[in-house]
A tleap script that builds the chain and sets N, CA, C and O, in Angstrom:
source leaprc.protein.ff14SB
mol = sequence {
  NMET PHE ASP VAL GLU THR ILE VAL LEU SER
  VAL VAL LEU ALA VAL LEU ALA SER TYR LEU
  THR TYR PHE PHE GLY ILE ARG GLN MET VAL
  ARG GLN THR LEU PHE ALA GLN LYS ILE GLU
  LEU TYR LYS PRO LEU ILE HIE ASP LEU ALA
  ASN LEU SER GLY THR TYR THR SER ASN GLU
  MET GLN ALA LYS LEU ASN LYS TYR ASN ARG
  GLU LEU LEU LEU TYR ALA PRO ASP ASP VAL
  TYR ARG GLU TYR LEU LYS VAL MET GLY TRP
  LYS LYS GLY GLU ASP PHE GLY ARG ILE VAL
  GLY PHE TRP LEU THR LEU ARG LYS GLU LEU
  LEU GLY LYS THR ASP LEU LYS ALA ASP GLU
  ILE LYS GLU VAL GLU ILE VAL GLU SER MET
  GLY ASP SER CALA
}
set mol.1.N position { 171.383 97.785 59.909 }
set mol.1.CA position { 169.929 97.270 60.859 }
set mol.1.C position { 168.722 98.212 60.739 }
set mol.1.O position { 167.975 98.401 59.778 }
set mol.2.N position { 168.729 98.860 62.214 }
set mol.2.CA position { 166.889 99.254 62.513 }
set mol.2.C position { 167.695 100.650 62.199 }
set mol.2.O position { 168.874 100.987 62.311 }
set mol.3.N position { 166.628 101.228 61.802 }
set mol.3.CA position { 166.366 103.095 61.769 }
set mol.3.C position { 166.162 103.227 62.978 }
set mol.3.O position { 165.450 102.471 63.640 }
set mol.4.N position { 166.895 104.414 63.497 }
set mol.4.CA position { 165.686 105.148 64.357 }
set mol.4.C position { 164.273 104.727 64.503 }
set mol.4.O position { 163.773 103.842 65.197 }
set mol.5.N position { 163.433 106.100 63.174 }
set mol.5.CA position { 162.066 105.488 63.034 }
set mol.5.C position { 161.350 104.314 62.837 }
set mol.5.O position { 160.126 104.195 62.766 }
set mol.6.N position { 162.192 103.471 62.755 }
set mol.6.CA position { 161.532 102.022 62.960 }
set mol.6.C position { 161.380 101.674 64.085 }
set mol.6.O position { 160.277 101.257 64.438 }
set mol.7.N position { 162.331 101.738 64.875 }
set mol.7.CA position { 162.157 101.453 66.441 }
set mol.7.C position { 161.468 102.891 67.488 }
set mol.7.O position { 161.436 102.748 68.710 }
set mol.8.N position { 161.156 103.697 67.089 }
set mol.8.CA position { 160.374 104.580 67.753 }
set mol.8.C position { 158.881 104.428 66.989 }
set mol.8.O position { 157.945 104.715 67.736 }
set mol.9.N position { 158.512 104.037 65.666 }
set mol.9.CA position { 156.954 103.587 65.793 }
set mol.9.C position { 157.103 102.252 66.370 }
set mol.9.O position { 156.453 102.323 67.413 }
set mol.10.N position { 157.518 101.248 66.295 }
set mol.10.CA position { 157.272 100.135 66.926 }
set mol.10.C position { 157.311 100.609 68.558 }
set mol.10.O position { 156.442 99.953 69.133 }
set mol.11.N position { 157.782 101.221 69.203 }
set mol.11.CA position { 157.936 101.589 70.217 }
set mol.11.C position { 156.105 102.138 70.267 }
set mol.11.O position { 155.104 101.639 70.781 }
set mol.12.N position { 156.351 103.379 69.459 }
set mol.12.CA position { 154.813 104.061 69.709 }
set mol.12.C position { 153.727 102.947 69.275 }
set mol.12.O position { 152.737 103.036 70.002 }
set mol.13.N position { 153.615 101.937 68.322 }
set mol.13.CA position { 152.623 101.296 67.932 }
set mol.13.C position { 152.404 99.900 69.452 }
set mol.13.O position { 151.295 99.818 69.980 }
set mol.14.N position { 152.957 99.458 69.684 }
set mol.14.CA position { 153.359 98.495 71.245 }
set mol.14.C position { 152.366 99.272 71.779 }
set mol.14.O position { 151.174 98.969 71.810 }
set mol.15.N position { 153.192 100.937 72.476 }
set mol.15.CA position { 152.030 101.861 73.424 }
set mol.15.C position { 150.435 101.777 73.223 }
set mol.15.O position { 149.470 101.426 73.902 }
set mol.16.N position { 150.635 102.216 72.105 }
set mol.16.CA position { 149.309 102.073 71.734 }
set mol.16.C position { 148.337 101.127 71.407 }
set mol.16.O position { 147.134 101.318 71.581 }
set mol.17.N position { 148.811 100.139 70.950 }
set mol.17.CA position { 148.109 98.485 71.676 }
set mol.17.C position { 148.112 98.185 72.751 }
set mol.17.O position { 147.210 97.380 72.980 }
set mol.18.N position { 148.526 98.358 73.347 }
set mol.18.CA position { 148.500 98.347 75.406 }
set mol.18.C position { 147.423 99.263 75.596 }
set mol.18.O position { 146.314 98.762 75.780 }
set mol.19.N position { 147.512 100.301 75.590 }
set mol.19.CA position { 146.639 101.206 75.835 }
set mol.19.C position { 144.980 101.006 75.443 }
set mol.19.O position { 144.100 101.424 76.195 }
set mol.20.N position { 144.641 100.190 73.943 }
set mol.20.CA position { 143.341 100.414 73.315 }
set mol.20.C position { 143.102 99.116 74.298 }
set mol.20.O position { 142.184 99.152 75.118 }
set mol.21.N position { 143.863 98.098 74.198 }
set mol.21.CA position { 143.396 96.415 74.822 }
set mol.21.C position { 143.225 96.880 76.370 }
set mol.21.O position { 142.315 96.259 76.919 }
set mol.22.N position { 144.010 98.009 77.370 }
set mol.22.CA position { 143.650 97.965 78.441 }
set mol.22.C position { 142.303 98.638 78.597 }
set mol.22.O position { 141.556 97.976 79.318 }
set mol.23.N position { 141.767 99.768 78.130 }
set mol.23.CA position { 141.143 100.764 77.583 }
set mol.23.C position { 139.858 99.143 77.326 }
set mol.23.O position { 139.012 98.853 78.172 }
set mol.24.N position { 140.018 98.524 76.287 }
set mol.24.CA position { 138.201 98.150 76.082 }
set mol.24.C position { 137.987 96.711 77.028 }
set mol.24.O position { 136.989 96.002 77.161 }
set mol.25.N position { 139.388 96.600 77.629 }
set mol.25.CA position { 139.403 95.072 78.967 }
set mol.25.C position { 138.470 96.000 80.122 }
set mol.25.O position { 137.527 95.493 80.731 }
set mol.26.N position { 138.888 97.389 80.302 }
set mol.26.CA position { 138.023 98.040 81.657 }
set mol.26.C position { 136.803 98.445 81.183 }
set mol.26.O position { 135.936 98.351 82.052 }
set mol.27.N position { 136.340 98.933 79.946 }
set mol.27.CA position { 134.881 98.883 79.395 }
set mol.27.C position { 134.170 98.257 79.837 }
set mol.27.O position { 133.241 98.558 80.587 }
set mol.28.N position { 134.700 96.603 79.181 }
set mol.28.CA position { 133.802 95.728 79.296 }
set mol.28.C position { 134.163 95.063 80.669 }
set mol.28.O position { 133.517 94.034 80.863 }
set mol.29.N position { 134.895 95.345 81.506 }
set mol.29.CA position { 134.315 95.011 82.595 }
set mol.29.C position { 133.498 95.871 83.821 }
set mol.29.O position { 133.069 95.601 84.942 }
set mol.30.N position { 133.537 96.924 83.042 }
set mol.30.CA position { 132.379 98.059 83.844 }
set mol.30.C position { 131.188 97.635 83.047 }
set mol.30.O position { 130.086 97.770 83.578 }
set mol.31.N position { 131.262 97.164 81.899 }
set mol.31.CA position { 129.756 96.483 81.574 }
set mol.31.C position { 129.364 95.138 82.238 }
set mol.31.O position { 128.340 95.099 82.921 }
set mol.32.N position { 129.928 94.328 82.114 }
set mol.32.CA position { 129.609 93.483 83.183 }
set mol.32.C position { 129.185 93.832 84.779 }
set mol.32.O position { 128.265 93.135 85.207 }
set mol.33.N position { 129.579 94.531 85.432 }
set mol.33.CA position { 129.368 94.747 86.327 }
set mol.33.C position { 128.416 95.468 86.590 }
set mol.33.O position { 127.915 95.432 87.714 }
set mol.34.N position { 128.010 96.178 85.747 }
set mol.34.CA position { 126.608 96.705 85.486 }
set mol.34.C position { 125.124 95.601 85.786 }
set mol.34.O position { 124.184 95.431 86.563 }
set mol.35.N position { 125.776 95.045 84.499 }
set mol.35.CA position { 124.318 93.754 84.028 }
set mol.35.C position { 124.685 93.339 85.379 }
set mol.35.O position { 123.934 93.862 86.203 }
set mol.36.N position { 125.577 92.582 85.900 }
set mol.36.CA position { 125.165 91.687 87.055 }
set mol.36.C position { 124.458 93.087 88.275 }
set mol.36.O position { 124.092 92.453 89.265 }
set mol.37.N position { 124.270 94.081 88.434 }
set mol.37.CA position { 124.298 94.600 89.241 }
set mol.37.C position { 122.426 94.839 88.731 }
set mol.37.O position { 121.538 94.703 89.574 }
set mol.38.N position { 122.168 95.140 87.495 }
set mol.38.CA position { 121.156 95.289 87.384 }
set mol.38.C position { 120.204 93.946 87.679 }
set mol.38.O position { 119.087 93.995 88.195 }
set mol.39.N position { 120.999 92.555 87.170 }
set mol.39.CA position { 120.245 91.323 87.509 }
set mol.39.C position { 120.017 91.237 89.177 }
set mol.39.O position { 119.275 90.466 89.786 }
set mol.40.N position { 120.399 91.690 89.409 }
set mol.40.CA position { 121.048 91.468 91.219 }
set mol.40.C position { 119.400 92.460 91.239 }
set mol.40.O position { 118.474 91.761 91.649 }
set mol.41.N position { 119.056 93.671 90.924 }
set mol.41.CA position { 118.215 94.755 91.441 }
set mol.41.C position { 117.123 94.024 90.748 }
set mol.41.O position { 116.191 93.692 91.481 }
set mol.42.N position { 117.025 93.655 89.313 }
set mol.42.CA position { 115.636 93.623 88.396 }
set mol.42.C position { 114.711 92.205 89.306 }
set mol.42.O position { 113.540 92.295 89.676 }
set mol.43.N position { 115.771 90.758 89.538 }
set mol.43.CA position { 115.371 89.888 90.140 }
set mol.43.C position { 114.505 90.415 91.156 }
set mol.43.O position { 113.403 90.667 90.668 }
set mol.44.N position { 114.574 90.669 92.336 }
set mol.44.CA position { 113.832 90.578 93.427 }
set mol.44.C position { 112.334 91.876 93.156 }
set mol.44.O position { 111.207 91.937 93.648 }
set mol.45.N position { 112.933 92.571 92.341 }
set mol.45.CA position { 112.126 93.501 91.910 }
set mol.45.C position { 110.804 93.254 91.473 }
set mol.45.O position { 109.761 93.702 91.949 }
set mol.46.N position { 111.026 92.187 90.128 }
set mol.46.CA position { 109.874 91.864 89.804 }
set mol.46.C position { 108.693 91.074 90.885 }
set mol.46.O position { 107.503 91.388 90.924 }
set mol.47.N position { 109.382 89.921 91.782 }
set mol.47.CA position { 108.817 89.206 92.265 }
set mol.47.C position { 107.996 89.870 93.157 }
set mol.47.O position { 106.934 89.348 93.498 }
set mol.48.N position { 108.433 91.248 93.702 }
set mol.48.CA position { 108.206 92.026 94.560 }
set mol.48.C position { 106.774 92.599 93.985 }
set mol.48.O position { 105.986 91.764 94.429 }
set mol.49.N position { 106.233 93.267 93.470 }
set mol.49.CA position { 105.886 93.662 92.013 }
set mol.49.C position { 104.873 92.559 91.864 }
set mol.49.O position { 103.941 92.670 92.661 }
set mol.50.N position { 104.791 91.277 90.861 }
set mol.50.CA position { 103.836 90.187 90.908 }
set mol.50.C position { 102.977 90.147 92.310 }
set mol.50.O position { 101.853 89.646 92.271 }
set mol.51.N position { 103.580 90.761 93.765 }
set mol.51.CA position { 102.836 89.955 94.790 }
set mol.51.C position { 102.324 91.227 95.641 }
set mol.51.O position { 102.155 91.218 96.860 }
set mol.52.N position { 102.207 91.818 95.177 }
set mol.52.CA position { 101.683 93.824 95.861 }
set mol.52.C position { 100.312 93.231 95.935 }
set mol.52.O position { 100.099 92.236 95.241 }
set mol.53.N position { 99.327 93.725 96.707 }
set mol.53.CA position { 98.142 93.135 96.846 }
set mol.53.C position { 97.256 94.086 97.235 }
set mol.53.O position { 96.836 94.038 98.391 }
set mol.54.N position { 96.966 94.762 96.654 }
set mol.54.CA position { 95.757 96.143 96.915 }
set mol.54.C position { 96.465 97.578 96.961 }
set mol.54.O position { 97.331 97.811 96.117 }
set mol.55.N position { 96.259 98.180 97.551 }
set mol.55.CA position { 97.289 99.740 97.793 }
set mol.55.C position { 97.995 99.585 98.544 }
set mol.55.O position { 97.590 99.243 99.655 }
set mol.56.N position { 99.208 99.737 98.332 }
set mol.56.CA position { 100.304 100.534 99.498 }
set mol.56.C position { 99.968 100.411 100.750 }
set mol.56.O position { 100.123 101.583 101.094 }
set mol.57.N position { 99.581 99.800 101.801 }
set mol.57.CA position { 99.188 100.520 102.947 }
set mol.57.C position { 100.542 100.244 103.989 }
set mol.57.O position { 100.811 101.029 104.898 }
set mol.58.N position { 101.390 98.930 103.689 }
set mol.58.CA position { 102.492 97.950 104.243 }
set mol.58.C position { 103.491 99.220 104.281 }
set mol.58.O position { 103.922 99.520 103.168 }
set mol.59.N position { 103.960 100.056 105.402 }
set mol.59.CA position { 105.423 100.192 105.802 }
set mol.59.C position { 106.541 100.054 105.261 }
set mol.59.O position { 107.399 100.829 104.839 }
set mol.60.N position { 106.348 98.251 105.371 }
set mol.60.CA position { 107.645 97.703 104.881 }
set mol.60.C position { 107.466 98.004 103.676 }
set mol.60.O position { 108.127 98.954 103.256 }
set mol.61.N position { 106.607 97.366 102.815 }
set mol.61.CA position { 105.955 97.704 100.952 }
set mol.61.C position { 106.692 98.570 100.588 }
set mol.61.O position { 107.520 98.383 99.698 }
set mol.62.N position { 106.515 99.873 101.303 }
set mol.62.CA position { 106.201 101.214 100.814 }
set mol.62.C position { 107.928 101.513 100.646 }
set mol.62.O position { 108.430 102.070 99.670 }
set mol.63.N position { 108.585 101.062 101.698 }
set mol.63.CA position { 109.959 100.901 102.206 }
set mol.63.C position { 110.633 100.643 101.132 }
set mol.63.O position { 111.313 101.499 100.566 }
set mol.64.N position { 110.518 99.437 100.734 }
set mol.64.CA position { 110.891 98.592 99.814 }
set mol.64.C position { 110.978 99.119 97.994 }
set mol.64.O position { 111.739 99.133 97.026 }
set mol.65.N position { 109.487 99.526 98.471 }
set mol.65.CA position { 109.003 100.169 96.856 }
set mol.65.C position { 110.078 101.305 97.128 }
set mol.65.O position { 111.089 101.070 96.468 }
set mol.66.N position { 110.146 102.047 97.616 }
set mol.66.CA position { 111.397 103.056 97.675 }
set mol.66.C position { 112.453 103.219 97.344 }
set mol.66.O position { 112.916 104.163 96.704 }
set mol.67.N position { 113.115 102.023 97.874 }
set mol.67.CA position { 114.161 101.501 97.714 }
set mol.67.C position { 114.522 101.141 96.306 }
set mol.67.O position { 115.346 101.865 95.747 }
set mol.68.N position { 113.945 99.973 95.560 }
set mol.68.CA position { 113.469 100.312 94.279 }
set mol.68.C position { 113.918 101.749 93.408 }
set mol.68.O position { 114.779 102.113 92.607 }
set mol.69.N position { 113.053 102.143 93.936 }
set mol.69.CA position { 112.742 103.535 93.120 }
set mol.69.C position { 113.989 104.103 93.225 }
set mol.69.O position { 114.341 104.562 92.138 }
set mol.70.N position { 114.798 104.257 94.102 }
set mol.70.CA position { 116.019 104.818 94.479 }
set mol.70.C position { 117.269 104.091 93.077 }
set mol.70.O position { 117.807 104.556 92.072 }
set mol.71.N position { 117.259 103.108 93.599 }
set mol.71.CA position { 118.328 101.958 93.054 }
set mol.71.C position { 117.834 102.115 91.164 }
set mol.71.O position { 118.767 102.213 90.366 }
set mol.72.N position { 116.557 102.123 90.688 }
set mol.72.CA position { 115.940 102.097 89.240 }
set mol.72.C position { 116.961 103.553 88.739 }
set mol.72.O position { 117.507 103.778 87.659 }
set mol.73.N position { 116.922 104.510 90.238 }
set mol.73.CA position { 116.796 105.929 89.324 }
set mol.73.C position { 118.865 105.978 89.213 }
set mol.73.O position { 119.629 106.805 88.717 }
set mol.74.N position { 119.051 104.949 89.785 }
set mol.74.CA position { 120.542 105.328 89.658 }
set mol.74.C position { 121.099 104.566 88.850 }
set mol.74.O position { 122.100 104.996 88.276 }
set mol.75.N position { 120.469 102.767 88.468 }
set mol.75.CA position { 121.470 102.168 87.483 }
set mol.75.C position { 120.241 101.600 86.593 }
set mol.75.O position { 120.451 100.617 85.883 }
set mol.76.N position { 119.393 102.001 86.613 }
set mol.76.CA position { 118.440 101.586 85.009 }
set mol.76.C position { 118.157 102.523 84.324 }
set mol.76.O position { 117.580 103.425 84.931 }
set mol.77.N position { 118.416 102.751 82.788 }
set mol.77.CA position { 118.042 103.422 81.676 }
set mol.77.C position { 116.752 104.315 82.013 }
set mol.77.O position { 116.010 104.064 82.963 }
set mol.78.N position { 116.653 104.897 81.532 }
set mol.78.CA position { 115.239 105.908 81.468 }
set mol.78.C position { 113.820 105.207 81.172 }
set mol.78.O position { 112.752 105.474 81.721 }
set mol.79.N position { 113.991 104.532 80.468 }
set mol.79.CA position { 112.782 104.064 80.186 }
set mol.79.C position { 112.461 102.838 80.713 }
set mol.79.O position { 111.363 102.406 80.362 }
set mol.80.N position { 113.289 101.970 81.662 }
set mol.80.CA position { 112.925 101.129 82.542 }
set mol.80.C position { 112.393 101.896 83.433 }
set mol.80.O position { 111.203 101.683 83.665 }
set mol.81.N position { 113.088 103.019 84.208 }
set mol.81.CA position { 112.727 103.664 85.461 }
set mol.81.C position { 111.474 104.741 85.152 }
set mol.81.O position { 110.962 105.367 86.081 }
set mol.82.N position { 110.991 104.912 83.640 }
set mol.82.CA position { 109.587 105.531 83.651 }
set mol.82.C position { 108.401 104.413 83.509 }
set mol.82.O position { 107.266 104.647 83.924 }
set mol.83.N position { 108.790 103.084 82.839 }
set mol.83.CA position { 108.016 102.067 83.224 }
set mol.83.C position { 107.415 102.244 84.775 }
set mol.83.O position { 106.271 102.477 85.167 }
set mol.84.N position { 108.672 102.035 85.490 }
set mol.84.CA position { 108.357 101.685 86.790 }
set mol.84.C position { 107.517 102.658 87.571 }
set mol.84.O position { 106.991 102.286 88.620 }
set mol.85.N position { 107.365 103.846 87.135 }
set mol.85.CA position { 107.099 105.214 87.815 }
set mol.85.C position { 105.607 104.894 87.288 }
set mol.85.O position { 104.715 105.575 87.791 }
set mol.86.N position { 105.115 103.581 85.981 }
set mol.86.CA position { 103.379 103.820 85.725 }
set mol.86.C position { 103.459 102.841 86.330 }
set mol.86.O position { 102.277 102.769 86.667 }
set mol.87.N position { 104.090 101.661 86.928 }
set mol.87.CA position { 103.465 100.367 87.613 }
set mol.87.C position { 103.260 100.642 88.766 }
set mol.87.O position { 102.675 99.721 89.337 }
set mol.88.N position { 103.541 101.787 89.613 }
set mol.88.CA position { 102.837 102.514 90.862 }
set mol.88.C position { 101.581 102.685 90.931 }
set mol.88.O position { 101.221 102.847 92.097 }
set mol.89.N position { 100.857 102.716 90.276 }
set mol.89.CA position { 99.437 102.759 90.235 }
set mol.89.C position { 98.781 101.133 90.294 }
set mol.89.O position { 97.721 100.798 90.823 }
set mol.90.N position { 99.521 100.483 89.757 }
set mol.90.CA position { 98.484 99.597 89.575 }
set mol.90.C position { 98.435 98.549 91.070 }
set mol.90.O position { 99.236 98.526 92.004 }
set mol.91.N position { 97.170 97.735 90.856 }
set mol.91.CA position { 96.705 96.823 91.961 }
set mol.91.C position { 96.672 95.582 91.554 }
set mol.91.O position { 96.322 95.385 90.391 }
set mol.92.N position { 97.031 94.433 92.416 }
set mol.92.CA position { 96.974 93.198 91.601 }
set mol.92.C position { 95.461 92.672 91.798 }
set mol.92.O position { 94.718 92.641 92.779 }
set mol.93.N position { 95.283 92.171 90.118 }
set mol.93.CA position { 94.062 91.709 89.209 }
set mol.93.C position { 93.548 92.959 89.037 }
set mol.93.O position { 92.324 92.919 89.169 }
set mol.94.N position { 93.954 94.047 88.800 }
set mol.94.CA position { 93.674 95.115 88.075 }
set mol.94.C position { 94.245 95.519 87.127 }
set mol.94.O position { 95.319 95.805 87.656 }
set mol.95.N position { 94.401 95.876 85.666 }
set mol.95.CA position { 95.311 96.223 84.522 }
set mol.95.C position { 96.380 95.807 84.589 }
set mol.95.O position { 97.290 96.610 84.791 }
set mol.96.N position { 96.689 94.335 84.441 }
set mol.96.CA position { 97.628 93.101 84.648 }
set mol.96.C position { 98.922 93.872 83.165 }
set mol.96.O position { 100.145 93.732 83.141 }
set mol.97.N position { 98.346 94.366 82.496 }
set mol.97.CA position { 98.710 94.808 81.493 }
set mol.97.C position { 99.978 95.936 81.609 }
set mol.97.O position { 100.896 95.985 80.790 }
set mol.98.N position { 99.873 96.651 82.548 }
set mol.98.CA position { 101.001 97.685 83.076 }
set mol.98.C position { 101.917 97.357 83.584 }
set mol.98.O position { 102.904 98.088 83.500 }
set mol.99.N position { 101.992 96.173 84.300 }
set mol.99.CA position { 103.025 95.463 85.185 }
set mol.99.C position { 103.597 94.615 84.048 }
set mol.99.O position { 104.825 94.527 84.029 }
set mol.100.N position { 102.827 93.904 82.989 }
set mol.100.CA position { 103.447 93.461 82.369 }
set mol.100.C position { 104.383 94.008 80.871 }
set mol.100.O position { 105.118 93.329 80.154 }
set mol.101.N position { 104.032 95.413 80.763 }
set mol.101.CA position { 104.709 96.783 80.022 }
set mol.101.C position { 106.106 96.881 80.740 }
set mol.101.O position { 107.083 96.790 79.997 }
set mol.102.N position { 106.298 97.028 81.882 }
set mol.102.CA position { 107.613 96.878 82.898 }
set mol.102.C position { 108.436 95.916 82.866 }
set mol.102.O position { 109.652 96.100 82.931 }
set mol.103.N position { 107.927 94.837 82.768 }
set mol.103.CA position { 108.969 93.211 82.536 }
set mol.103.C position { 108.946 93.232 81.252 }
set mol.103.O position { 109.919 92.542 80.947 }
set mol.104.N position { 108.398 93.624 80.198 }
set mol.104.CA position { 109.095 93.375 78.622 }
set mol.104.C position { 110.032 94.873 78.697 }
set mol.104.O position { 110.775 94.811 77.718 }
set mol.105.N position { 110.275 96.045 79.370 }
set mol.105.CA position { 110.827 96.605 79.093 }
set mol.105.C position { 112.486 96.052 80.068 }
set mol.105.O position { 113.670 96.257 79.802 }
set mol.106.N position { 111.956 95.466 80.979 }
set mol.106.CA position { 113.058 94.764 81.659 }
set mol.106.C position { 113.895 93.932 80.759 }
set mol.106.O position { 115.124 93.971 80.809 }
set mol.107.N position { 113.505 93.489 80.275 }
set mol.107.CA position { 113.721 92.153 79.509 }
set mol.107.C position { 114.447 92.993 77.866 }
set mol.107.O position { 115.452 92.554 77.306 }
set mol.108.N position { 113.731 94.100 77.420 }
set mol.108.CA position { 114.104 94.370 75.832 }
set mol.108.C position { 115.789 95.037 76.668 }
set mol.108.O position { 116.835 94.685 76.123 }
set mol.109.N position { 115.860 95.796 77.721 }
set mol.109.CA position { 116.773 96.442 78.763 }
set mol.109.C position { 118.270 95.307 79.045 }
set mol.109.O position { 119.463 95.599 78.964 }
set mol.110.N position { 117.621 93.975 79.387 }
set mol.110.CA position { 118.914 92.951 79.691 }
set mol.110.C position { 119.482 92.370 78.360 }
set mol.110.O position { 120.670 92.527 78.078 }
set mol.111.N position { 118.512 91.612 77.441 }
set mol.111.CA position { 118.670 91.273 76.515 }
set mol.111.C position { 119.153 91.944 74.932 }
set mol.111.O position { 119.739 91.316 74.051 }
set mol.112.N position { 118.759 93.257 74.882 }
set mol.112.CA position { 119.012 94.109 74.226 }
set mol.112.C position { 118.181 93.871 73.008 }
set mol.112.O position { 118.582 94.318 71.933 }
set mol.113.N position { 116.386 92.810 73.121 }
set mol.113.CA position { 115.299 92.876 72.117 }
set mol.113.C position { 114.351 91.706 72.634 }
set mol.113.O position { 114.523 90.747 73.386 }
set mol.114.N position { 113.397 92.147 71.986 }
set mol.114.CA position { 112.482 91.124 72.663 }
set mol.114.C position { 111.097 90.606 71.507 }
set mol.114.O position { 110.215 91.347 71.073 }
set mol.115.N position { 111.281 89.120 71.221 }
set mol.115.CA position { 110.147 89.317 70.361 }
set mol.115.C position { 108.683 89.365 70.960 }
set mol.115.O position { 107.649 89.806 70.458 }
set mol.116.N position { 108.949 88.697 72.352 }
set mol.116.CA position { 107.603 88.529 73.450 }
set mol.116.C position { 106.171 90.135 72.997 }
set mol.116.O position { 106.325 91.337 72.783 }
set mol.117.N position { 105.260 89.459 73.033 }
set mol.117.CA position { 104.392 90.995 72.968 }
set mol.117.C position { 103.447 90.425 74.589 }
set mol.117.O position { 103.402 89.326 75.143 }
set mol.118.N position { 102.848 91.672 74.902 }
set mol.118.CA position { 102.331 91.524 76.093 }
set mol.118.C position { 101.119 90.652 76.416 }
set mol.118.O position { 100.654 90.229 77.474 }
set mol.119.N position { 100.668 90.498 74.763 }
set mol.119.CA position { 99.659 89.238 75.528 }
set mol.119.C position { 100.043 88.089 75.541 }
set mol.119.O position { 99.254 87.175 75.779 }
set mol.120.N position { 101.409 87.863 75.274 }
set mol.120.CA position { 102.265 86.272 75.248 }
set mol.120.C position { 102.045 85.986 76.896 }
set mol.120.O position { 101.733 84.908 77.402 }
set mol.121.N position { 102.319 87.371 77.643 }
set mol.121.CA position { 103.165 86.552 79.102 }
set mol.121.C position { 101.637 86.422 80.066 }
set mol.121.O position { 100.539 86.946 80.253 }
set mol.122.N position { 102.230 85.682 80.338 }
set mol.122.CA position { 100.716 84.931 81.554 }
set mol.122.C position { 101.446 84.628 83.018 }
set mol.122.O position { 102.608 84.379 83.338 }
set mol.123.N position { 100.447 84.743 83.604 }
set mol.123.CA position { 100.929 84.542 85.030 }
set mol.123.C position { 100.497 82.961 85.452 }
set mol.123.O position { 99.298 82.751 85.267 }
set mol.124.N position { 101.197 81.907 85.941 }
set mol.124.CA position { 100.452 80.587 86.351 }
set mol.124.C position { 99.503 80.637 87.266 }
set mol.124.O position { 99.630 81.025 88.427 }
set mol.125.N position { 98.604 80.267 86.773 }
set mol.125.CA position { 97.167 79.863 88.013 }
set mol.125.C position { 96.771 78.512 88.111 }
set mol.125.O position { 96.266 77.855 87.202 }
set mol.126.N position { 97.003 78.160 89.163 }
set mol.126.CA position { 96.295 76.359 89.190 }
set mol.126.C position { 95.264 76.725 89.574 }
set mol.126.O position { 95.053 77.608 90.406 }
set mol.127.N position { 94.459 76.037 88.966 }
set mol.127.CA position { 92.715 75.886 89.246 }
set mol.127.C position { 92.687 73.699 89.377 }
set mol.127.O position { 93.195 72.651 88.978 }
set mol.128.N position { 91.358 74.513 90.516 }
set mol.128.CA position { 91.439 72.610 91.709 }
set mol.128.C position { 90.624 72.302 90.210 }
set mol.128.O position { 90.039 73.227 89.646 }
set mol.129.N position { 90.651 70.630 89.508 }
set mol.129.CA position { 89.266 70.203 89.240 }
set mol.129.C position { 88.472 69.486 90.274 }
set mol.129.O position { 88.731 69.002 91.376 }
set mol.130.N position { 87.176 69.614 89.360 }
set mol.130.CA position { 86.054 69.300 90.460 }
set mol.130.C position { 86.166 67.717 90.927 }
set mol.130.O position { 85.669 67.207 91.931 }
set mol.131.N position { 87.079 67.008 89.752 }
set mol.131.CA position { 87.372 65.412 90.587 }
set mol.131.C position { 88.717 65.078 91.080 }
set mol.131.O position { 89.072 63.900 91.123 }
set mol.132.N position { 89.323 65.830 91.376 }
set mol.132.CA position { 90.123 64.982 92.048 }
set mol.132.C position { 90.384 65.063 93.710 }
set mol.132.O position { 91.390 65.110 94.418 }
set mol.133.N position { 88.461 65.051 94.025 }
set mol.133.CA position { 88.532 64.906 95.304 }
set mol.133.C position { 89.040 63.322 96.023 }
set mol.133.O position { 88.652 62.414 95.288 }
set mol.134.N position { 89.655 62.897 97.024 }
set mol.134.CA position { 89.957 61.473 97.619 }
set mol.134.C position { 89.322 60.985 98.450 }
set mol.134.O position { 89.612 59.866 98.873 }
savepdb mol mol.pdb
quit
């Protein structure tokens, strides 16, 4: 019938396969959870940064930016955090490229890569035409 070596080998391989399945399952679950946390952090951040006007005089906005700073420090990769720090000197209407660089860094971090260039990213601007008066 079966010898002891075959049985022991079968048991060892079964335990090893179970462990590997568990290990890679947990690893994938952690990645998915971190990805969801990053999206939850990045979505409001990009909108708040785009809506800044002038320097940061509002205590509420300052508190919000510091909250993002701490969360990025914990959850974001180094390049995303560094780009965020560069954006902190940005004023609406001035040097739009600085904030675009940050958006591209977020995109690369979430998607792994991007073919978009900074000059391809635009903000929507609604312009009223002169002939639309009713």
